[in-house]
Each structure stands twice: as structure tokens, then as C-alpha cells.
C-alpha positions in Angstrom: 11.8 129.7 -7.6 13.5 130.1 -4.8 14.2 133.8 -5.7 10.3 134.5 -6.0 9.4 132.6 -2.7 11.8 134.5 -0.9 10.8 137.8 -2.4 7.4 137.1 -1.0 8.3 135.8 2.3 10.8 139.2 2.5 7.8 141.1 1.9 5.3 139.4 4.0 7.7 139.9 6.9 8.5 143.8 5.9 4.9 144.2 6.5 5.3 143.5 10.3 9.2 144.1 10.9 8.8 148.1 9.1 6.9 149.5 12.0 9.1 148.7 14.5 12.2 150.0 12.4 10.1 153.2 12.5 9.1 153.4 16.4 13.2 152.4 17.3 14.5 155.4 15.3 11.6 157.6 16.2 11.8 157.3 19.9 15.3 157.4 19.9 15.2 160.9 17.8 12.8 162.0 21.1 14.9 160.8 23.4 18.2 162.6 21.8 15.9 166.1 22.0 14.4 165.4 25.2 18.0 164.8 26.5 19.5 168.1 25.5 16.2 169.8 27.6 16.6 167.0 30.5 19.1 169.5 32.6 17.0 172.3 32.0 13.5 171.4 32.7 12.2 169.2 35.6 9.1 168.0 33.6 11.3 167.1 30.3 13.8 164.8 32.7 10.6 162.7 34.1 9.8 162.3 30.6 13.0 161.7 29.6 13.2 158.5 32.2 9.8 157.3 31.2 11.0 157.6 27.7 14.5 155.9 28.2 12.5 152.7 29.8 10.2 152.4 27.3 12.7 152.4 24.7 15.1 149.9 26.8 11.8 147.4 26.4 11.2 148.4 22.5 15.2 147.3 22.6 14.6 144.1 24.1 11.6 143.4 22.3 12.9 143.9 19.2 14.5 140.6 18.8 12.1 138.7 20.0 9.2 140.2 18.1 11.8 139.5 14.9 11.4 136.0 16.1 8.3 135.7 16.5 7.5 137.4 13.5 10.0 134.3 11.6 7.7 131.6 13.1 4.1 133.0 12.3 5.5 133.5 8.8 6.7 129.7 9.0 3.6 128.6 10.2 1.4 130.9 8.2 2.8 130.1 5.3 2.6 126.3 5.3 0.8 125.1 7.6 -2.6 127.7 8.1 -5.3 128.0 5.2 -2.6 130.2 3.2 -0.5 126.2 3.5 -2.9 125.0 0.9 -1.5 127.6 -1.9 1.3 127.1 -1.2 1.7 123.7 -1.5 -0.1 123.9 -5.0 2.6 126.1 -6.5 5.8 124.2 -8.2 8.3 124.7 -6.3 10.4 122.3 -4.0 10.1 121.7 -0.5 13.6 122.5 0.1 13.1 126.1 -1.9 9.9 127.0 1.1 12.3 125.9 3.9 15.4 127.9 2.6 13.4 130.9 2.0 12.1 130.5 5.8 15.5 130.1 7.4 17.3 133.3 4.5 14.4 135.3 5.3 14.7 135.0 8.9 18.6 135.4 8.8 18.2 138.3 6.9 15.6 140.2 9.5 17.7 139.1 12.5 20.7 141.5 10.2 18.5 144.1 9.6 16.3 144.5 13.7 20.4 144.3 14.7 21.2 147.5 12.5 18.0 149.5 13.0 18.8 148.7 16.9 22.2 149.5 16.3 21.5 152.5 14.6 18.9 153.7 17.0 21.2 153.7 20.1 24.0 156.2 18.4 20.9 158.2 17.8 19.3 158.0 20.8 22.6 158.4 23.5 26.1 159.2 23.8 27.8 156.1 22.6 31.3 156.6 23.1 31.5 155.3 26.6 29.1 152.3 25.9 31.7 151.8 22.8 34.7 152.3 25.1 33.8 150.2 28.0 32.8 146.9 24.8 36.3 147.6 23.3 37.8 146.9 27.2 35.7 143.8 27.1 37.0 142.7 23.8 40.6 143.6 24.8 39.9 141.4 27.6 38.6 138.2 25.8 41.0 138.6 23.1 44.0 138.6 25.8 42.5 135.5 27.6 42.0 133.9 24.3 45.2 134.6 23.0 43.4 136.1 19.7 42.9 139.1 17.7 40.5 141.5 18.6 38.7 140.9 15.5 38.9 137.4 15.8 37.1 138.3 19.4 34.1 140.1 17.3 33.7 137.7 14.5 33.5 134.6 16.9 30.7 137.2 18.9 28.7 137.4 15.9 29.1 134.2 14.4 27.9 132.8 17.9 24.9 135.1 18.2 23.5 134.5 14.7 24.0 130.9 14.8 22.5 130.6 18.1 19.6 132.7 16.9 19.5 131.0 13.7 19.4 127.4 15.8 16.6 128.0 17.9 14.4 129.4 14.6 15.0 126.1 13.4 14.2 124.5 16.1 10.9 125.9 16.7 10.2 125.1 12.7 11.0 121.7 13.4 9.0 121.6 16.8 5.5 123.2 14.4 6.5 120.7 11.6 6.5 118.0 14.1 2.9 119.4 15.8 1.3 118.8 12.1 1.5 114.8 12.6 -1.1 115.5 15.6 -4.5 115.1 14.5 -5.9 117.7 16.5 -4.3 120.1 18.6 -1.5 120.8 16.2 -0.6 124.1 18.0 -0.5 122.8 21.2 1.7 120.0 20.1 4.0 122.2 18.5 4.8 124.1 21.3 5.1 120.9 23.6 7.5 119.4 20.8 9.7 122.9 20.3 10.1 122.3 24.0 11.2 118.7 23.7 13.7 119.8 21.1 15.2 122.4 23.6 15.5 120.0 26.6 16.5 117.2 23.9 19.7 119.4 22.6 20.4 120.7 26.5 20.8 117.1 27.4 22.8 116.0 23.9 24.9 119.1 24.5 25.8 117.9 28.3 26.6 114.4 27.3 29.0 115.6 24.3 30.7 118.1 26.4 31.1 115.6 29.4 32.4 113.2 26.8 34.8 115.9 25.9 35.9 116.6 29.1 36.7 112.8 30.5 38.9 112.2 27.3 40.6 115.2 27.9 41.9 115.2 31.6 43.3 119.0 31.1 39.5 120.2 30.3 38.5 119.3 33.7 41.5 121.2 35.4 41.2 123.9 33.2 37.3 124.1 34.1 38.6 124.2 37.7 40.6 127.4 37.2 39.5 130.9 37.8 40.7 131.5 33.9 40.8 128.5 31.4 43.3 128.4 29.3 43.2 130.0 25.8 43.0 126.6 24.2 40.3 125.1 26.6 38.6 128.5 25.6 38.7 127.8 21.8 37.8 124.3 21.8 34.7 125.1 24.3 33.4 128.0 21.1 34.5 125.1 18.8 32.3 122.6 20.4 29.2 125.3 20.6 29.4 126.1 16.9 29.8 122.5 15.7 27.2 121.4 18.1 25.0 124.3 17.1 25.4 123.7 13.6 24.7 120.0 14.2 21.6 120.5 15.7 20.1 123.1 12.5 20.9 120.1 10.3 19.2 117.9 12.4 16.2 120.3 12.8 16.4 121.1 9.0 15.9 117.4 8.2 13.0 117.0 10.8 11.4 119.8 8.9 11.8 118.8 5.4 10.4 114.8 6.2 7.3 116.3 8.0 6.9 118.3 4.8 6.8 115.6 3.0 4.5 113.8 4.2 2.6 116.5 5.2 -1.3 116.4 4.8 -3.1 119.8 5.5 -6.7 119.2 7.0 
């Protein structure tokens, strides 16, 4: 049953996100064409500059919009009028939650791929990738690891961080449903509360790590921490984010078990 629910979630989100991907590719193609004429026609150069600003805004907004659609799908499918039908289906709460998490992650990947493709179409990316490679080389040297390890760390950091925020809002929405009125308002309040709580917990555990390892504090006072300390910080970030994701999942699952749609 998980497969059917996941397929339905993916199709539902696609209706909102496919136009975004089309807009990214179309605008990127227009920019490439305008760039060829910008040096020859002054008016085209002005239009190109304006279109480039819009393209940057669209690129930045793409991930935020994908995040919004994932949150909207979670709320609409589980807690709105559609939720009455969803909760009559012979499917477990685990399957419902896992489907929302997987579909959110899938569209993170698709949106990122669409953004990269649009960037490659729109501009000459050789200089961009050259600067990116230099940054990767610097990080790899600082951490005493290979370039491929840095790329893997970066991709994991982005994916885990993004999904941690998605699941945090899932948990906030789920907690908001425990109130008899103003459920959307309380969903926002709970999400903000969970964010600040997670930051406080992270600072506390980071402080514990620093107090238990004197070298940690000394390294942070340096211009460039040692490779071991940098690895510890990254691993701490991964472990804390994954731990929070588990907590958010438990909160969401528990609230779904005690859900009473009104």
C-alpha cells in the first residue's frame, strides 16, 4: 500500500512543481538566446539584465516553493477535508508519513537537477565550476580528505538539513492539530518553537563536546581548525540532524495515532 500512496503523493506534487521546472528551462533558454544578442543590440542587453534578475529570483525561489508544496501536501492530505478520506484507507500511519518524507526528498532531488540544468543552459558555467572546484580543493586540503569526500559531505549536509526542516514543520503541523481552534496558527507557533528548541539543544550538546575536549576550544580560536576538529563538527551536525529527524518522526506519528478530525 505504501507504493500506491507514494505514487499518489508524487503525482499530486507534480501538478504544482512541473510548471516550475518548465519555467526554469524556458527562462534559461531565453537567457542563452538573449546573451547571444546582448552585445550587438543595446535594448536586448537591458532586457537580458532584467531577465537575469528574474532568473536568479526564480532559482532561489525554486527550493522554497518545493519546500512549501511538500508542507502543503502533508497538511492537505492528512489534516484538511481530504484527510477524512485518507484516514479511511487501509494504510498505516507509518506508511502515510514515510510516503510524505520520500516524496519530499524525491522532489528535492528533481528540483535541484532542474536548477542545475537551467543554470547550464542559461550561462557559461565553465567559470562557475572552476571556482567551485577551487573551493572544493581548499576544503579537501583543510580537512585532509579527497575531493569526492567533500562533495559527498556537501550533498549529505544539504539533503539532511533540508529534510530535517521538512520533518520539523511536519511535526509542528501535527502538534498544531491537538488544539481545538486556530490549528494553522498553532502549527506555525509549534514549528517555530521546535526550531528554537532544536537550536538550543544543538548549542548545549556542542558545549558539552567542547568541555569534554579542551583541544576543541583551542582549535576554534584558530583561523583554521584542525582537520580532526572539522570532521568532529561535521559528524556532530550529521548526528544531531538525524537525531532530530527521528524525534520529529516520533512526534508526527504519535499525533497521527491520536488524531481526531473535526
